[in-house]
N, C-alpha and C positions, 0 to 999 in steps of 0.2 A: 255845907258843902264840905266833904272830906278832902283833905290834902293829901296828895299822892306825891312820895319821892320818885324820882325817875333818875336812872344814870345813863351814862354813855360808856360803851364797850366796842371795841373794834377788834377784827381779827384778820390775818392773811391765811387762807386755807391752802394746803399744799395738795389736796385731792378734791375730786368731785364729790359733792355732798349734797343728796336730796331728801327733803322732807316731803312726804306725800300723806296729805289729809291728817296730820298729826294733830292730836288733841293731848293736852296735859291736864290733868284733874287731882286736885288735893281735896279729900273729903267730899263735899258737894259743890265745890267751887272749880270753875274751870279756869287755868291759868292762860291758856292758849287753845282754840277752838278751830279744828279743821284747817290747819295752817299747811300750805303746799308751797315749796321754794326750791330753787336749784342754785348751788354756788359752785362755779368752775373754778379748777385749779388756779391758784394765784390771785384770785379776785379778792379785791378789798371789800369787806362787808362792814357795815355800821348797823347796830341794832340799838333801839331806844325802849324804854319800857318800865315798868314796875320791877324793883328788884327780886321779889319772889318769882316772876315770870321769866326774867333773864336767867335767873338762876338755875331753873328748872330746864329751859331751853338748852343752856351751855351744858348741863349734866347729861342731856340726851344726845346732843353734838359729840361729847366726848365718850359716849356710850357707857356712861356710869349707870344710867337707869334707862328704862325703856318707855315709850309712851304709853298714855293709857288706850290710845287708838291710833292707827295709821302706821307706817314705815319710816325708817331711815335707812338710806342708802349711801355707801362710801364706795365710790369706783364701781356703782352698778351692783354692789353686793349688799344684801338685807342685813344690817347688823342691830335692827331693833328686837332680834329675838331673845 
């Protein structure tokens, strides 16, 4: 059995953020597949998981990269383009 390292991250979000059917893929491996969620302003969010998946998720939330599939919206504006 493969040992998997997990980390704990949290953030307080100042804006409405929505992920709609987001997939994050690297080469032939899916880090996240068809994820949808909505985070309301000032809502406390806790995310756990593998380091590579979390890094990709936070890069997408910070609009540093776009998802392989799906959309990311900040205050109802699509920022995944």
